[in-house]
C-alpha positions as CSV (number, residue, x, y, z in Angstrom):
1,X,51.9,72.5,64.4
2,X,52.7,68.8,64.5
3,X,56.4,69.2,64.3
4,X,56.6,71.7,67.2
5,X,56.2,69.2,70.1
6,X,59.3,67.4,71.2
7,X,60.8,65.4,74.1
8,X,63.7,67.6,74.3
9,X,64.4,71.1,72.9
10,X,68.1,72.2,73.1
11,X,68.9,75.8,72.8
12,X,72.5,76.1,71.2
13,X,74.4,73.7,69.0
14,X,77.9,74.0,70.3
15,X,79.8,70.9,71.4
16,X,77.5,70.6,74.6
17,X,74.2,71.1,72.7
18,X,74.6,69.2,69.6
19,X,76.3,66.1,71.5
20,X,73.4,66.2,74.0
21,X,71.1,66.1,71.2
22,X,72.8,63.3,69.4
23,X,72.7,61.2,72.7
24,X,69.1,62.0,73.4
25,X,68.2,60.9,69.9
26,X,70.1,57.5,70.3
27,X,68.0,57.1,73.6
28,X,64.9,57.4,71.5
29,X,63.7,60.9,72.3
30,X,62.3,63.4,69.8
31,X,64.7,66.2,69.6
32,X,64.9,69.7,68.3
33,X,67.9,72.1,68.4
34,X,67.6,75.8,68.0
35,X,70.5,77.7,66.6
36,X,70.6,81.4,65.6
37,X,73.8,81.1,63.5
38,X,73.6,79.6,60.0
39,X,76.0,76.8,60.8
40,X,76.1,74.2,63.7
41,X,78.8,73.7,66.2
42,X,78.8,76.8,68.1
43,X,81.9,78.8,69.1
44,X,84.2,75.9,69.4
45,X,83.7,74.6,65.9
46,X,83.1,77.9,64.0
47,X,85.3,80.3,65.7
48,X,87.1,78.8,68.6
49,X,88.8,75.3,69.2
50,X,88.8,74.1,65.7
51,X,89.8,77.0,63.6
52,X,92.5,78.0,66.1
53,X,94.0,74.5,65.9
54,X,94.0,74.5,62.2
55,X,96.0,77.9,62.3
56,X,98.3,76.4,65.0
57,X,99.1,73.4,62.9
58,X,99.6,75.5,59.8
59,X,101.9,77.9,61.6
60,X,103.8,75.2,63.2
61,X,104.6,73.6,59.7
62,X,105.7,77.1,58.6
63,X,107.9,77.7,61.6
64,X,109.4,74.3,61.4
65,X,110.4,74.8,57.8
66,X,112.0,78.1,58.6
67,X,113.7,77.2,61.8
68,X,113.8,73.5,62.4
69,X,113.9,71.6,59.1
70,X,117.6,72.3,58.4
71,X,118.6,70.2,61.6
72,X,116.9,67.2,59.8
73,X,118.8,67.7,56.6
74,X,116.0,69.5,54.9
75,X,116.9,72.8,53.1
76,X,113.9,74.9,52.0
77,X,113.1,78.4,50.9
78,X,109.8,79.2,52.6
79,X,107.2,81.8,51.7
80,X,104.0,82.6,53.7
81,X,100.7,82.4,51.7
82,X,98.4,83.6,54.5
83,X,95.2,83.6,52.2
84,X,95.7,80.1,51.4
85,X,96.3,79.3,55.0
86,X,93.0,81.1,56.0
87,X,91.1,79.4,53.3
88,X,92.3,76.0,54.7
89,X,91.2,77.0,58.2
90,X,87.6,77.9,56.7
91,X,87.6,74.6,54.8
92,X,88.2,72.6,58.0
93,X,85.5,74.3,59.6
94,X,83.0,73.7,56.8
95,X,83.7,70.1,56.6
96,X,83.1,69.6,60.4
97,X,79.9,71.7,60.3
98,X,78.5,69.7,57.4
99,X,79.5,66.6,59.4
100,X,77.2,67.6,62.2
101,X,74.4,68.4,59.7
102,X,74.8,64.9,58.3
103,X,74.5,63.4,62.0
104,X,71.4,65.6,62.6
105,X,69.8,64.0,59.5
106,X,70.9,60.5,60.4
107,X,69.3,60.8,63.9
108,X,66.2,62.7,62.8
109,X,67.0,65.7,64.9
110,X,65.0,68.9,63.9
111,X,67.2,71.9,63.3
112,X,65.2,75.2,64.0
113,X,66.9,78.3,62.7
114,X,66.4,81.3,65.0
115,X,67.1,82.8,68.3
116,X,65.6,80.8,71.2
117,X,64.0,82.3,74.2
118,X,62.4,80.5,77.2
119,X,58.7,81.3,77.2
120,X,57.9,78.9,80.1
121,X,59.2,75.6,81.6
122,X,57.9,73.7,78.6
123,X,58.0,76.2,75.7
124,X,60.8,77.9,73.7
125,X,59.9,80.8,71.5
126,X,62.1,81.0,68.4
127,X,62.4,84.1,66.4
128,X,63.7,83.7,63.0
129,X,64.3,85.9,59.9
130,X,60.7,85.9,58.9
131,X,58.6,84.6,61.7
132,X,58.2,83.5,65.3
133,X,57.2,80.1,66.4
134,X,56.8,78.2,69.7
135,X,58.2,74.7,70.4
136,X,56.9,72.8,73.3
137,X,58.8,70.1,75.1
138,X,58.8,67.9,78.1
139,X,62.5,69.1,78.8
140,X,64.5,72.1,77.7
141,X,68.2,72.0,77.7
142,X,70.2,75.4,77.7
143,X,73.6,75.1,76.0
144,X,74.2,78.7,74.8
145,X,77.9,78.8,75.7
146,X,80.0,81.9,76.2
147,X,81.2,85.1,74.7
148,X,84.6,86.9,74.9
149,X,85.1,89.3,77.8
150,X,85.7,93.0,77.0
151,X,87.7,95.3,79.3
152,X,86.6,98.8,80.5
153,X,88.0,101.5,78.3
154,X,88.7,99.3,75.4
155,X,86.3,98.8,72.5
156,X,86.6,96.3,69.8
157,X,86.7,97.6,66.4
158,X,87.1,94.2,64.5
159,X,90.3,95.5,62.9
160,X,92.9,96.9,65.2
161,X,91.4,96.0,68.6
162,X,90.1,92.5,68.4
163,X,89.0,89.5,70.4
164,X,89.7,86.0,69.9
165,X,87.2,85.4,67.0
166,X,88.6,88.5,65.0
167,X,92.2,87.4,65.8
168,X,91.5,84.3,63.7
169,X,90.6,86.1,60.6
170,X,93.3,88.7,60.3
171,X,94.1,89.2,56.7
172,X,97.8,90.2,57.3
173,X,100.4,89.5,59.7
174,X,100.7,92.4,62.1
175,X,104.2,93.6,62.6
176,X,103.5,94.0,66.3
177,X,100.7,92.1,68.3
178,X,100.0,93.1,71.9
179,X,98.0,90.3,73.7
180,X,96.2,91.1,77.1
181,X,96.0,87.8,78.9
182,X,98.4,85.0,79.3
183,X,95.7,82.2,79.5
184,X,95.3,79.5,76.8
185,X,93.6,81.7,74.2
186,X,96.2,84.5,74.5
187,X,99.2,82.1,74.3
188,X,97.7,80.1,71.5
189,X,96.9,83.0,69.2
190,X,99.9,84.8,70.2
191,X,101.9,81.7,69.1
192,X,100.2,81.5,65.7
193,X,101.1,85.2,64.8
194,X,104.5,84.9,66.4
195,X,105.4,82.0,64.1
196,X,104.1,83.8,61.1
197,X,106.2,86.9,61.7
198,X,104.6,89.2,64.3
199,X,106.6,90.6,67.3
200,X,104.3,89.4,70.1
201,X,104.2,90.7,73.6
202,X,101.7,89.2,76.2
203,X,100.7,91.2,79.1
204,X,99.3,89.5,82.2
205,X,97.8,90.8,85.5
206,X,99.1,88.0,87.6
207,X,102.7,86.9,88.0
208,X,102.7,84.0,85.7
209,X,101.2,82.5,82.6
210,X,98.2,80.0,82.6
211,X,97.0,81.1,86.1
212,X,95.2,78.1,87.7
213,X,97.4,75.5,86.2
214,X,100.4,73.7,87.8
215,X,103.0,76.6,88.6
216,X,106.1,74.5,88.2
217,X,105.0,73.4,84.6
218,X,103.9,76.8,83.8
219,X,107.4,78.1,84.4
220,X,108.9,75.5,81.9
221,X,106.3,76.6,79.3
222,X,107.1,80.3,79.9
223,X,110.9,79.6,79.4
224,X,110.1,77.6,76.1
225,X,107.9,80.5,74.8
226,X,110.4,83.2,75.7
227,X,113.1,81.2,73.9
228,X,110.8,81.2,70.9
229,X,110.8,85.1,70.9
230,X,107.6,85.9,72.7
231,X,107.9,88.7,75.2
232,X,105.9,88.1,78.5
233,X,105.2,90.9,80.9
234,X,103.6,90.4,84.3
235,X,101.8,92.4,86.9
236,X,100.0,94.6,84.4
237,X,96.7,95.5,83.4
238,X,95.3,97.4,80.4
239,X,93.4,100.5,81.4
240,X,92.4,101.7,77.9
241,X,93.2,101.7,74.3
242,X,92.5,104.0,71.3
243,X,93.1,103.6,67.6
244,X,95.6,106.2,66.3
245,X,95.9,106.0,62.5
246,X,97.5,102.5,61.8
247,X,98.5,102.0,65.3
248,X,96.8,101.3,68.7
249,X,97.9,103.3,71.9
250,X,97.5,101.1,74.9
251,X,97.6,102.5,78.6
252,X,99.1,99.8,80.8
253,X,99.1,100.2,84.7
254,X,101.1,98.2,87.2
255,X,99.0,96.0,89.5
256,X,101.0,97.4,92.4
257,X,100.1,101.0,91.5
258,X,102.2,103.7,89.9
259,X,102.1,105.7,86.7
260,X,100.5,104.5,83.5
261,X,102.8,103.4,80.9
262,X,101.7,103.9,77.2
263,X,102.7,101.4,74.4
264,X,102.0,101.3,70.7
265,X,101.2,98.2,68.7
266,X,99.6,97.4,65.3
267,X,96.9,95.1,66.7
268,X,95.6,94.6,70.2
269,X,94.1,91.3,71.1
270,X,92.0,91.1,74.3
271,X,92.0,87.7,75.7
272,X,91.2,88.0,79.3
273,X,88.4,85.2,79.4
274,X,84.8,84.5,78.5
275,X,81.5,85.1,80.1
276,X,78.3,83.1,80.0
277,X,75.9,84.0,77.1
278,X,72.4,84.5,78.4
279,X,71.4,87.7,76.7
280,X,67.9,87.6,75.3
281,X,67.4,84.0,76.6
282,X,64.7,85.2,78.9
283,X,66.0,82.9,81.6
284,X,65.7,85.1,84.5
285,X,62.2,86.2,83.5
286,X,61.1,82.6,83.3
287,X,62.3,81.8,86.8
288,X,65.7,80.5,86.1
289,X,68.3,81.7,88.9
290,X,71.7,83.2,87.9
291,X,74.7,83.6,90.2
292,X,76.6,86.8,90.8
293,X,78.7,86.0,87.6
294,X,75.8,85.7,85.4
295,X,76.0,81.8,85.3
296,X,72.8,79.7,85.4
297,X,72.6,77.9,88.7
298,X,72.0,74.1,88.4
299,X,71.8,71.2,90.9
300,X,73.7,68.0,90.7
301,X,71.7,66.7,87.8
302,X,72.0,70.0,85.9
303,X,68.4,71.0,86.5
304,X,67.9,74.8,86.9
305,X,65.7,76.4,89.5
306,X,62.8,75.9,86.9
307,X,61.7,72.4,87.0
308,X,62.1,70.8,83.5
309,X,64.8,73.2,82.3
310,X,68.4,72.1,82.4
311,X,71.7,73.9,81.5
312,X,75.2,72.7,80.8
313,X,78.6,74.0,79.5
314,X,80.0,77.4,79.6
315,X,76.7,78.9,80.8
316,X,77.0,77.1,84.2
317,X,79.9,77.0,86.8
318,X,83.0,75.1,86.0
319,X,85.9,75.2,83.5
320,X,84.9,76.5,80.2
321,X,86.1,73.6,78.1
322,X,84.3,72.0,75.1
323,X,84.8,68.5,76.4
324,X,83.3,69.4,79.8
325,X,80.1,70.6,78.1
326,X,79.9,67.4,76.0
327,X,80.2,65.2,79.0
328,X,77.6,67.2,80.9
329,X,75.2,67.0,77.9
330,X,75.5,63.3,77.6
331,X,75.0,62.8,81.4
332,X,72.1,65.1,81.6
333,X,70.0,63.5,78.8
334,X,71.0,59.9,80.0
335,X,69.5,60.8,83.4
336,X,66.4,62.1,81.7
337,X,66.1,58.8,79.9
338,X,66.8,56.8,83.1
339,X,70.4,55.9,82.5
340,X,73.0,56.6,85.1
341,X,75.1,59.3,83.6
342,X,77.7,61.1,85.5
343,X,80.7,63.5,85.0
344,X,84.0,62.9,87.0
345,X,84.8,66.7,87.4
346,X,88.2,65.9,89.1
347,X,89.4,64.1,85.9
348,X,88.7,66.6,83.2
349,X,91.9,67.5,81.4
350,X,92.9,71.0,80.3
351,X,95.3,71.7,77.4
352,X,97.2,74.8,76.2
353,X,97.9,74.1,72.5
354,X,101.2,76.0,72.3
355,X,104.5,74.2,71.3
356,X,105.4,72.7,73.5
357,X,101.9,71.9,74.6
358,X,100.8,72.0,78.2
359,X,98.3,69.5,79.5
360,X,97.0,68.9,83.1
361,X,94.5,66.8,84.8
362,X,93.6,66.4,88.5
363,X,95.0,68.7,91.3
364,X,97.9,71.1,91.0
365,X,100.6,70.8,93.5
366,X,99.2,74.0,95.2
367,X,95.7,72.7,95.4
368,X,96.9,69.2,96.8
369,X,99.1,70.8,99.5
370,X,96.1,73.2,100.4
371,X,94.0,70.1,101.0
372,X,96.7,68.9,103.3
373,X,98.0,66.2,101.2
374,X,101.6,64.9,101.5
375,X,102.8,64.4,98.0
376,X,105.2,62.0,96.3
377,X,106.3,63.7,93.1
378,X,107.8,62.0,90.0
379,X,109.3,64.0,87.2
380,X,110.9,62.9,83.9
381,X,112.2,65.2,81.2
382,X,111.6,64.7,77.5
383,X,115.3,65.4,77.0
384,X,115.9,61.7,78.2
385,X,113.2,60.3,76.1
386,X,114.4,58.4,73.1
387,X,111.5,59.4,70.8
388,X,111.5,62.9,71.7
389,X,115.2,63.2,71.1
390,X,114.7,61.7,67.6
391,X,112.0,64.2,66.9
392,X,114.3,67.1,68.1
393,X,112.0,67.9,71.0
394,X,114.1,68.7,74.1
395,X,111.8,71.1,76.1
396,X,109.4,70.0,78.8
397,X,108.6,67.1,81.2
398,X,106.1,64.9,82.6
399,X,105.2,65.6,86.4
400,X,103.1,63.2,88.4
401,X,101.7,63.9,91.8
402,X,100.8,60.9,94.1
403,X,99.4,60.8,97.6
404,X,102.6,59.9,99.6
405,X,100.5,57.6,101.9
406,X,98.6,55.6,99.3
407,X,100.6,56.1,96.1
408,X,97.2,57.0,94.4
409,X,97.6,59.5,91.5
410,X,96.1,62.9,92.4
411,X,97.5,65.1,89.5
412,X,99.4,65.0,86.2
413,X,101.0,67.9,84.4
414,X,102.9,67.6,81.0
415,X,104.8,70.3,79.1
416,X,106.0,68.8,76.0
417,X,105.4,67.3,72.5
418,X,101.9,66.2,72.1
419,X,101.1,66.6,75.7
420,X,97.5,66.9,74.6
421,X,97.5,63.2,73.5
422,X,99.6,62.0,76.5
423,X,97.4,63.4,79.1
424,X,94.5,60.9,78.1
425,X,96.3,58.0,79.8
426,X,96.5,59.9,83.0
427,X,92.9,61.0,82.8
428,X,91.9,57.3,82.6
429,X,94.2,56.6,85.5
430,X,92.7,59.2,87.7
431,X,89.2,58.1,86.7
432,X,89.9,54.5,87.9
433,X,92.0,55.5,91.0
434,X,95.2,54.2,89.8
435,X,98.4,54.5,91.7
436,X,101.8,55.5,90.3
437,X,102.9,51.9,90.6
438,X,100.0,50.8,88.3
439,X,101.2,53.2,85.7
440,X,104.8,52.2,86.2
441,X,103.8,48.5,85.7
442,X,101.9,48.9,82.4
443,X,104.0,48.1,79.4
444,X,104.6,51.2,77.1
445,X,105.8,50.6,73.5
446,X,109.5,51.7,72.7
447,X,110.4,54.1,71.5
448,X,107.4,56.3,72.2
449,X,106.6,59.6,73.9
450,X,104.3,57.8,76.5
451,X,107.5,56.1,77.9
452,X,108.0,59.6,79.6
453,X,104.8,58.8,81.4
454,X,106.0,55.5,82.6
455,X,109.5,56.9,83.8
456,X,107.7,59.7,85.6
457,X,105.6,57.0,87.4
458,X,108.7,55.2,88.2
459,X,110.2,58.4,89.5
460,X,107.4,58.9,92.1
461,X,109.2,55.9,94.0
462,X,112.6,57.1,93.1
463,X,113.3,54.5,90.4
464,X,113.2,56.1,87.1
465,X,115.7,54.1,84.8
466,X,116.8,56.8,82.3
467,X,117.8,59.6,84.5
């Protein structure tokens, strides 16, 4: 068929796949995207980043009206309409998926509905509802993303025992919600349902929330979440769960050993991470090497062990972040077109969208000291920031880490209001090798939250002005 030959075939239309397809089309390539689901956008847009943020925003408004508005002189009687809230979430997703469809049409990208499978280094077999067809391509890009991890002894039933996707779609607020995993997904979804009325308990195997992020900042966020009513328990793992009528009985075991503890909840959310999605892809059979964790192995240019086949995003090593996948997709296809694309892996921000938010970029203090760096640390609390005080936001701080010998910024960690937005300035600073002095000398508008970033930069040299 004349329409079955392309310069690039992308398998998967999540953030990595569809953005790579758009950039490839901009660069003059003839592109096809294979997607098995009826809508574009992958996990992030359909059942991950976007719908969870829609519910987070809605639940923040609800919680503010119930508990925070009175301090601003606003008195209101608040009633939850969960069905409308869920319809709004779905509408946000629909509008964005249609936006991607429009971009595909604008850039003449061929959308192929069906399940893609590598047939060779230049062929993708697509199985649809009614037929199977083959696409040929000079290059193939795998962007199939990831799926939620399950736990031994715990089987999802879509109703009482759920993963992150199902937790977004609950039709009623569970009186009790038990969350396994204190990473970003567990804390975010736990926050949504706590604000809407659930009694939320989060269980974590390690001794802290957000393992892998800055420990000092994580303790600040933990205190804020506990103050809000979220219960956090550490050093525990879930060994099994069974549905008993309208409840779930969960067996918890201490990491240090000892007798099992059995607890009951109305809904159990398992949020212990995600795994690369390669089932049915035919990658190994085609000659693509996978590592011990099931991730596709790639070289520095994202090429797999099968020449001409590339992979990006959650399906390869590195943080499972939508923006990481996007940057890899863009850089990969730019290199295919002879453009010098790159990804600065040390400058990728990470965000936990609780309230307060927790955002980081660069090294944690633990990582920096493990590398033998002597640090100069600058800290500034939002309690001393004029705009934060006017907003009624007192929790959190900006924490900057600089190399003591050069003053060069090596890490930045923010717990506080709109940390997800504030971290962008520091990601740019890291990308360009800025020093704390560089940030401190930049003029920041007053009164704004970013002034806390400037003050933290001043604090690196012990000269913060407002503390």
